[in-house]
LOLUM-263379 format. One line per field, with one value per residue (C-alpha): y, z, x; residue in one letter. Coordinates in Angstrom, 3 decimals, m for minus. Layout:
BEGIN
yy <- Y | ... $
zz <- Z | ... $
xx <- X | ... $
aa <- A | ... $
***
This chain:
BEGIN
yy <- 39.250 | 37.553 | 39.132 | 36.879 | 37.165 | 35.146 | 36.604 | 36.102 | 34.723 | 34.804 | 31.290 | 29.759 | 28.474 | 24.786 | 24.898 | 27.284 | 26.309 | 23.468 | 24.892 | 22.454 | 24.453 | 27.829 | 27.845 | 28.231 | 27.990 | 31.259 | 33.917 | 33.673 | 29.916 | 30.224 | 29.571 | 30.765 | 27.198 | 26.961 | 30.345 | 29.069 | 25.908 | 27.947 | 30.230 | 27.180 | 25.558 | 28.087 | 31.685 | 32.021 | 30.718 | 32.973 | 33.426 | 36.110 | 38.158 | 37.369 | 36.966 | 38.152 | 38.329 | 41.528 | 42.764 | 44.750 | 47.699 | 47.961 | 51.529 | 53.270 | 52.707 | 49.126 | 46.808 | 43.646 | 45.418 | 47.065 | 43.806 | 41.984 | 44.443 | 44.046 | 40.258 | 40.292 | 42.686 | 40.694 | 37.323 | 38.634 | 40.078 | 36.836 | 34.713 | 32.872 | 33.992 | 33.992 | 35.398 | 33.143 | 34.153 | 34.066 | 35.026 | 31.866 | 30.294 | 27.760 | 24.607 | 23.709 | 20.310 | 19.405 | 15.710 | 15.039 | 12.700 | 13.981 | 14.712 | 12.113 | 9.518 | 7.440 | 9.013 | 10.477 | 13.438 | 15.690 | 19.300 | 20.971 | 24.625 | 27.179 | 30.303 | 33.496 | 37.210 | 38.350 | 41.883 | 43.442 | 44.376 | 46.369 | 44.155 | 46.393 | 45.341 | 41.915 | 39.959 | 39.155 | 38.111 | 37.702 | 35.453 | 36.465 | 39.633 | 41.155 | 42.927 | 46.188 | 45.096 | 42.252 | 44.460 | 47.232 | 44.722 | 43.277 | 46.769 | 47.789 | 44.658 | 45.276 | 48.888 | 47.848 | 44.921 | 45.827 | 42.140 | 39.402 | 36.183 | 34.138 | 33.657 | 34.615 | 31.379 | 31.987 | 29.771 | 29.724 | 27.428 | 25.233 | 21.605 | 20.830 | 22.386 | 24.429 | 21.554 | 19.453 | 22.130 | 22.153 | 18.387 | 17.115 | 14.007 | 15.973 | 16.055 | 19.040 | 22.025 | 22.099 | 19.265 | 19.905 | 17.909 | 20.183 | 19.752 | 18.099 | 15.517 | 17.413 | 17.011 | 20.320 | 20.235 | 23.091 | 23.027 | 26.135 | 26.690 | 29.079 | 27.983 | 31.182 | 29.252 | 27.259 | 30.409 | 32.163 | 29.194 | 29.338 | 33.113 | 32.807 | 30.069 | 32.234 | 35.419 | 34.864 | 33.600 | 35.150 | 34.613 | 33.831 | 34.431 | 31.164 | 32.213 | 35.494 | 38.078 | 40.288 | 40.106 | 40.764 | 43.864 | 44.943 | 44.668 | 46.597 | 49.391 | 49.504 | 49.657 | 52.637 | 54.397 | 53.803 | 55.219 | 58.362 | 58.836 | 58.069 | 60.850 | 62.082 | 60.414 | 56.996 | 54.222 | 52.439 | 49.270 | 48.502 | 49.224 | 46.145 | 47.223 | 46.524 | 42.784 | 40.293 | 36.681 | 34.192 | 30.438 | 29.459 | 26.254 | 24.875 | 25.232 | 21.884 | 19.968 | 16.898 | 17.617 | 21.050 | 20.456 | 22.718 | 21.774 | 23.051 | 25.628 | 24.952 | 27.587 | 27.570 | 30.107 | 31.063 | 33.500 | 34.306 | 36.315 | 33.846 | 30.595 | 28.020 | 24.817 | 24.633 | 28.245 | 27.700 | 24.614 | 26.286 | 29.392 | 27.514 | 25.248 | 28.218 | 28.291 | 24.711 | 21.146 | 19.867 | 16.361 | 15.723 | 13.224 | 11.402 | 14.063 | 11.650 | 11.485 | 11.758 | 13.710 | 10.789 | 10.133 | 13.843 | 14.281 | 11.252 | 12.507 | 15.937 | 14.472 | 12.245 | 14.942 | 17.568 | 15.704 | 17.148 | 20.715 | 22.701 | 20.669 | 21.979 | 20.191 | 22.202 | 20.579 | 21.835 | 20.272 | 18.167 | 18.112 | 17.764 | 18.939 | 18.254 | 21.238 | 20.896 | 22.098 | 25.801 | 27.700 | 29.157 | 31.971 | 33.318 | 35.911 | 38.724 | 37.677 | 37.804 | 41.342 | 42.128 | 38.545 | 36.558 | 33.124 | 31.550 | 33.131 | 32.058 | 28.477 | 28.489 | 26.676 | 29.320 | 32.118 | 30.217 | 29.754 | 33.362 | 35.155 | 32.908 | 31.164 | 33.437 | 36.811 | 36.126 | 33.087 | 33.774 | 37.557 | 38.116 | 41.235 | 41.023 | 43.320 | 41.097 | 38.090 | 39.976 | 40.911 | 37.324 | 38.516 | 35.436 | 33.079 | 31.134 | 29.115 | 25.559 | 23.360 | 19.969 | 18.647 | 16.703 | 19.814 | 21.848 | 19.311 | 19.173 | 22.798 | 21.653 | 19.519 | 21.613 | 25.183 | 26.107 | 29.235 | 27.255 | 27.358 | 25.721 | 24.278 | 24.392 | 21.722 | 22.198 | 20.597 | 22.220 | 24.734 | 23.333 | 24.745 | 25.427 | 27.593 | 29.563 | 30.020 | 31.211 | 33.589 | 35.107 | 35.552 | 36.917 | 39.761 | 38.615 | 37.687 | 35.084 | 35.603 | 35.354 | 31.862 | 30.359 | 28.309 | 26.500 | 25.381 | 22.515 | 22.223 | 25.739 | 27.209 | 27.395 | 30.797 | 31.190 | 28.743 | 31.771 | 35.444 | 38.419 | 41.500 | 44.816 | 46.139 $
zz <- 8.408 | 5.356 | 2.179 | m0.794 | m4.438 | m7.648 | m10.490 | m14.152 | m13.947 | m16.747 | m17.336 | m19.725 | m22.869 | m23.047 | m26.829 | m27.004 | m24.029 | m21.558 | m18.064 | m16.872 | m18.889 | m17.750 | m14.036 | m11.297 | m7.613 | m5.683 | m6.561 | m3.217 | m3.672 | m7.120 | m6.864 | m9.605 | m10.947 | m10.980 | m12.671 | m15.466 | m15.795 | m16.093 | m18.712 | m20.748 | m20.388 | m22.451 | m23.696 | m21.917 | m18.539 | m15.765 | m14.344 | m17.000 | m15.206 | m11.504 | m11.346 | m14.558 | m15.257 | m14.573 | m17.620 | m17.673 | m19.424 | m17.208 | m16.769 | m15.538 | m18.899 | m19.537 | m16.534 | m15.019 | m14.170 | m17.552 | m19.319 | m17.055 | m17.981 | m21.679 | m21.458 | m19.623 | m22.140 | m25.107 | m23.731 | m23.209 | m26.711 | m28.239 | m26.310 | m24.370 | m21.290 | m21.761 | m19.412 | m18.248 | m19.492 | m16.133 | m12.562 | m10.834 | m7.800 | m8.404 | m6.321 | m5.763 | m4.746 | m3.962 | m3.668 | m2.269 | m0.329 | 3.069 | 2.893 | 4.716 | 4.653 | 2.350 | 3.588 | 0.838 | 1.610 | m0.259 | 0.733 | m0.678 | m0.806 | m3.219 | m5.009 | m4.855 | m4.429 | m0.829 | 0.354 | 1.593 | 5.237 | 7.647 | 10.426 | 12.897 | 11.466 | 13.125 | 9.922 | 8.565 | 10.949 | 10.291 | 12.133 | 10.727 | 10.421 | 7.004 | 5.464 | 3.536 | 0.540 | m0.712 | m0.334 | m2.391 | m5.129 | m5.236 | m5.189 | m8.249 | m10.043 | m9.063 | m10.222 | m13.557 | m14.328 | m12.413 | m11.733 | m9.140 | m10.424 | m7.220 | m4.388 | m0.754 | 1.268 | 3.793 | 6.612 | 7.900 | 10.477 | 10.204 | 10.520 | 6.806 | 5.527 | 2.773 | 1.545 | 1.298 | m0.748 | m3.261 | m3.512 | m7.092 | m9.179 | m12.418 | m14.383 | m13.432 | m15.712 | m14.872 | m13.744 | m13.205 | m11.409 | m10.097 | m9.474 | m6.106 | m7.375 | m6.107 | m8.234 | m8.491 | m9.837 | m10.377 | m11.101 | m12.243 | m10.353 | m12.004 | m10.505 | m8.867 | m6.206 | m5.163 | m5.144 | m2.949 | m0.548 | m0.215 | 0.244 | 2.962 | 4.733 | 4.683 | 5.837 | 9.552 | 9.163 | 10.420 | 8.207 | 9.019 | 6.462 | 6.129 | 3.214 | 1.374 | 4.120 | 1.896 | m1.029 | 1.219 | 2.716 | m0.782 | m1.922 | 1.181 | 0.424 | m3.204 | m2.195 | 0.034 | m2.766 | m5.140 | m2.585 | m2.280 | m6.053 | m6.535 | m7.475 | m4.703 | m6.412 | m6.619 | m4.463 | m2.812 | m2.044 | m5.760 | m6.930 | m8.162 | m6.000 | m2.910 | m3.515 | m3.885 | m5.076 | m2.195 | m1.707 | 1.320 | 3.228 | 6.326 | 9.353 | 10.612 | 7.487 | 8.344 | 5.178 | 6.410 | 6.818 | 8.318 | 7.754 | 9.845 | 8.483 | 9.675 | 10.244 | 8.938 | 10.735 | 8.833 | 8.590 | 12.298 | 13.177 | 15.930 | 16.620 | 19.167 | 19.842 | 23.503 | 24.111 | 22.453 | 24.564 | 27.810 | 27.108 | 25.895 | 28.947 | 31.096 | 29.396 | 28.292 | 29.318 | 26.837 | 25.758 | 23.414 | 20.738 | 17.908 | 15.505 | 12.576 | 12.795 | 9.513 | 8.768 | 9.456 | 12.909 | 13.692 | 12.768 | 14.839 | 17.833 | 17.628 | 17.274 | 20.303 | 22.512 | 21.276 | 22.793 | 26.155 | 24.890 | 23.222 | 21.430 | 19.227 | 17.643 | 17.205 | 14.876 | 14.125 | 11.845 | 14.780 | 17.499 | 17.943 | 20.908 | 21.779 | 23.644 | 25.594 | 28.706 | 28.444 | 31.672 | 32.720 | 34.508 | 31.339 | 30.976 | 30.458 | 26.793 | 26.177 | 27.051 | 25.483 | 24.418 | 25.736 | 27.276 | 24.135 | 22.113 | 24.605 | 24.207 | 20.521 | 19.615 | 17.008 | 19.602 | 21.998 | 19.135 | 17.993 | 21.323 | 23.372 | 21.008 | 17.995 | 19.680 | 23.105 | 22.811 | 19.291 | 19.516 | 16.307 | 16.295 | 15.467 | 12.508 | 11.118 | 11.386 | 9.549 | 6.832 | 6.676 | 7.082 | 8.931 | 8.541 | 5.796 | 5.891 | 4.613 | 4.503 | 4.165 | 7.148 | 4.964 | 2.908 | 6.064 | 7.405 | 4.060 | 4.533 | 7.284 | 4.764 | 1.632 | 2.898 | 4.762 | 6.110 | 7.857 | 11.624 | 13.137 | 11.944 | 14.037 | 13.244 | 14.505 | 14.837 | 12.851 | 14.470 | 15.217 | 13.491 | 16.846 | 17.796 | 14.562 | 15.290 | 18.853 | 17.898 | 15.022 | 16.906 | 19.842 | 17.612 | 17.783 | 15.201 | 15.017 | 13.719 | 9.957 | 8.459 | 11.423 | 9.305 | 6.001 | 4.809 | 2.357 | m0.498 | m1.916 | m4.037 | m7.672 | m9.346 | m12.691 | m12.218 | m12.136 | m12.662 | m11.340 | m13.520 | m12.060 | m15.512 $
xx <- m8.429 | m6.860 | m8.218 | m7.478 | m8.499 | m8.338 | m6.303 | m5.530 | m2.034 | 0.479 | 1.805 | 4.301 | 2.592 | 3.581 | 3.174 | 6.118 | 8.291 | 8.162 | 7.668 | 10.342 | 12.894 | 11.595 | 10.742 | 13.360 | 14.072 | 13.480 | 16.045 | 17.862 | 18.362 | 19.954 | 23.683 | 26.075 | 26.201 | 22.402 | 22.177 | 24.407 | 22.324 | 19.144 | 20.679 | 21.677 | 18.239 | 16.299 | 16.390 | 13.035 | 14.141 | 12.871 | 16.377 | 16.903 | 14.264 | 14.608 | 18.406 | 19.975 | 23.677 | 25.540 | 27.437 | 30.721 | 29.098 | 26.024 | 24.791 | 21.616 | 19.908 | 21.058 | 21.342 | 19.896 | 16.634 | 16.074 | 16.910 | 14.457 | 11.715 | 12.503 | 12.406 | 9.076 | 7.554 | 8.873 | 7.764 | 4.258 | 4.141 | 5.471 | 2.991 | 5.705 | 3.788 | 0.029 | m2.571 | m5.374 | m8.812 | m10.598 | m9.657 | m8.527 | m6.992 | m4.218 | m4.039 | m0.370 | 1.007 | 4.616 | 5.471 | 8.921 | 11.171 | 12.188 | 15.937 | 17.974 | 15.201 | 13.006 | 9.776 | 7.595 | 5.368 | 2.959 | 2.442 | m0.658 | m1.559 | m2.965 | m1.787 | m3.848 | m3.433 | m3.261 | m3.755 | m0.526 | m0.944 | 1.171 | 2.472 | 0.667 | m2.690 | m2.410 | m3.090 | 0.380 | 3.125 | 6.839 | 9.264 | 12.667 | 14.681 | 15.344 | 18.326 | 18.313 | 20.420 | 18.166 | 15.099 | 16.692 | 17.531 | 14.005 | 12.479 | 14.517 | 13.287 | 9.662 | 9.816 | 11.286 | 8.976 | 5.814 | 5.274 | 5.708 | 7.276 | 7.436 | 4.986 | 5.284 | 5.025 | 2.238 | 0.998 | m2.562 | m4.131 | m7.206 | m8.309 | m7.968 | m11.190 | m9.549 | m7.410 | m10.571 | m12.307 | m9.456 | m8.931 | m9.170 | m8.554 | m8.186 | m4.959 | m2.784 | m2.312 | 1.403 | 3.691 | 7.397 | 10.073 | 12.820 | 16.550 | 15.918 | 13.443 | 10.399 | 7.276 | 5.400 | 1.826 | m0.615 | m4.359 | m6.231 | m9.510 | m11.973 | m15.302 | m16.643 | m18.571 | m15.509 | m13.396 | m15.960 | m15.945 | m12.160 | m12.205 | m14.846 | m12.886 | m9.751 | m11.465 | m10.778 | m7.205 | m4.022 | m0.986 | 2.630 | 5.366 | 7.273 | 9.521 | 9.725 | 10.182 | 12.345 | 9.924 | 6.920 | 8.502 | 9.559 | 5.937 | 4.883 | 7.361 | 6.263 | 2.609 | 3.351 | 5.210 | 2.306 | m0.118 | 1.982 | 2.007 | m1.687 | m4.026 | m6.326 | m9.287 | m7.615 | m9.008 | m6.033 | m7.984 | m8.461 | m4.907 | m2.984 | m0.059 | m2.184 | m1.768 | 1.039 | 1.076 | 1.051 | 0.992 | m1.081 | m0.255 | m1.935 | 0.317 | m0.998 | m0.016 | 2.108 | 4.104 | 5.203 | 8.933 | 11.601 | 15.229 | 18.141 | 20.541 | 24.076 | 26.758 | 30.324 | 32.514 | 35.632 | 38.522 | 38.712 | 41.834 | 42.717 | 40.894 | 41.967 | 40.040 | 41.058 | 40.131 | 36.742 | 36.039 | 37.072 | 35.021 | 31.942 | 32.061 | 31.088 | 27.698 | 26.941 | 27.512 | 30.100 | 30.985 | 33.871 | 32.855 | 34.590 | 35.854 | 35.599 | 31.799 | 29.934 | 26.784 | 24.452 | 25.889 | 26.009 | 22.343 | 21.316 | 23.290 | 21.689 | 18.218 | 18.656 | 20.165 | 17.697 | 14.772 | 15.807 | 16.252 | 19.009 | 21.667 | 24.470 | 27.402 | 30.609 | 33.140 | 36.651 | 39.264 | 40.527 | 37.855 | 34.106 | 32.023 | 28.401 | 26.932 | 23.701 | 21.863 | 22.702 | 23.278 | 19.907 | 21.740 | 23.393 | 20.671 | 23.193 | 23.340 | 19.603 | 18.592 | 15.239 | 14.553 | 11.623 | 11.938 | 10.475 | 13.289 | 15.928 | 14.685 | 15.620 | 18.830 | 19.612 | 19.388 | 21.668 | 24.117 | 24.094 | 24.001 | 26.286 | 28.661 | 28.963 | 28.802 | 30.332 | 32.580 | 33.892 | 33.547 | 31.578 | 29.451 | 25.773 | 26.448 | 29.198 | 26.889 | 24.127 | 26.608 | 27.961 | 31.543 | 32.800 | 29.883 | 28.177 | 24.976 | 24.674 | 21.553 | 23.264 | 25.234 | 27.676 | 28.380 | 28.928 | 31.429 | 33.214 | 34.250 | 36.608 | 38.492 | 38.194 | 38.308 | 41.496 | 39.809 | 37.040 | 37.563 | 34.485 | 31.181 | 28.015 | 25.425 | 21.873 | 18.482 | 15.680 | 13.381 | 9.922 | 6.854 | 5.203 | 8.181 | 7.786 | 4.091 | 4.649 | 7.463 | 5.483 | 2.212 | 4.208 | 5.403 | 9.028 | 11.643 | 14.388 | 17.920 | 18.317 | 18.475 | 16.639 | 14.267 | 14.566 | 11.154 | 11.470 | 10.792 | 10.865 | 8.085 | 9.112 | 9.167 | 7.441 | 4.572 | 2.288 | 3.127 | 1.167 | 1.512 | 0.378 | m0.506 $
aa <- M | A | D | I | H | P | F | R | A | F | R | Y | D | P | Q | Q | I | S | P | A | L | A | V | T | Q | P | Y | D | K | I | T | P | A | L | Q | E | R | Y | Y | A | A | S | P | Y | N | L | V | R | I | I | L | G | R | H | E | P | N | D | N | P | E | N | N | V | Y | S | R | A | A | T | S | F | R | D | W | R | R | Q | G | I | L | R | Q | D | S | R | P | S | L | Y | S | Y | S | Q | R | F | T | L | P | G | S | D | Q | E | L | E | R | R | G | F | I | A | L | G | R | I | E | D | Y | S | S | G | V | V | F | R | H | E | Q | T | L | A | K | P | K | A | D | R | L | D | L | L | R | A | T | R | A | H | F | G | Q | I | F | M | L | Y | E | D | S | G | Q | I | E | S | L | L | A | T | T | A | A | P | D | I | A | V | T | D | E | Y | G | V | L | H | R | V | W | R | I | S | D | P | R | L | I | D | S | V | R | A | A | M | A | D | K | K | L | I | I | A | D | G | H | H | R | Y | E | T | A | L | N | Y | R | N | Q | C | R | E | K | A | R | P | T | A | T | P | T | T | S | P | S | E | Y | V | M | M | T | F | V | N | L | N | S | P | A | L | V | I | L | P | T | H | R | V | V | H | S | L | P | A | F | N | E | E | A | F | R | D | S | A | R | K | F | F | D | I | E | E | V | D | S | S | L | D | A | R | H | A | T | A | M | L | H | Q | C | G | R | A | G | T | A | L | L | A | V | T | P | N | R | A | F | L | L | H | H | P | D | P | N | A | D | Q | F | F | T | G | L | S | M | R | Q | Q | A | L | D | V | V | Q | L | H | K | V | L | L | E | N | V | L | G | L | T | A | E | S | V | R | N | Q | Q | N | I | S | Y | V | R | D | A | A | E | A | L | S | H | L | E | N | N | P | R | A | D | I | V | F | L | M | N | P | C | R | I | Q | Q | V | R | D | I | A | F | G | G | E | V | M | P | Q | K | S | T | D | F | Y | P | K | L | L | S | G | L | T | V | Y | A | L | D $
***
């Protein structure tokens, strides 16, 4: 099953640069404003590698990927990034306040190399669809740098044995508080006996990708390319390209949090609130609610209604509708989807409301032509006031971890942006170089 290994990570040398000025959110969570902030923070901030600026004179010889490779090579040579002396695992803790509440939680996991497996092997399971463009971008970066700078967020399932093995009272090797107030701490673990115990405990585990589907499939594609290029005498199982850096978190952890991702639909050629309500009423029970509701009241309403099943809140500039109890006979929209998929709020939203009521094609949704995704409910609602092109906002409850588990192990996938695991794993805490 899961084949994990210690490795000699490259890490920022705190004598030369504070990790707090160098590490970043995952590349796909870096907004243009955050990119600028990272650039200003330090000339050694990892953003210059994982999401560099495009320049007007970019060409095949000088571009974001070649500059990333140059930066990585130079930082290694200058000792900005130093390689640990012994193969290690890295215990990783994230202490955070649950968004929208005062509840403090701590999520613990560990960083290691994991063998890249085909999905057909029954070891690694996905739960979301991927898109070709992000994978092509990450593949170009991987080819140029021959390194992984962020970890794939993997879930395994046990009763807490592995977390107990890695528990420590020692001072962390790295401690960084990020932009969202999350305290990230990392401890290097080099004791061979402890490493062997963790490896043995993980040997029978199946893994679910929580975050990092695009990067995992990029690593899988790169592995296959390396196998094709390898000499006949090469042993694929020992090649560095057979592994990728992963953070492993117990699926049963009470600090494993999924946030909802809300949808803002915009720039429709013709949108009418009455027509939407009348059409949606064919497929859901609908209650019109106070259109002046704020994010806190909207979230509370969804939570309460969601206890009985699907609940969606559709808000326009002038109206607000609570949709619940979908029509069980609307199976014409769910061809090829299992009952466990049909029970997902996000599938009801995409298949019934987006594609059939509003007339968006599945392709246009994948390409985000008329839709944007927003984590914060207040920010989503603000689009109705600040963006004249915004037609309707859909607020949702988060997907449950058990639903993710069942979908993944059932060999199925959800629509994109179905889950938002919080907090994110920082990039640059450890780096895995293939050579």
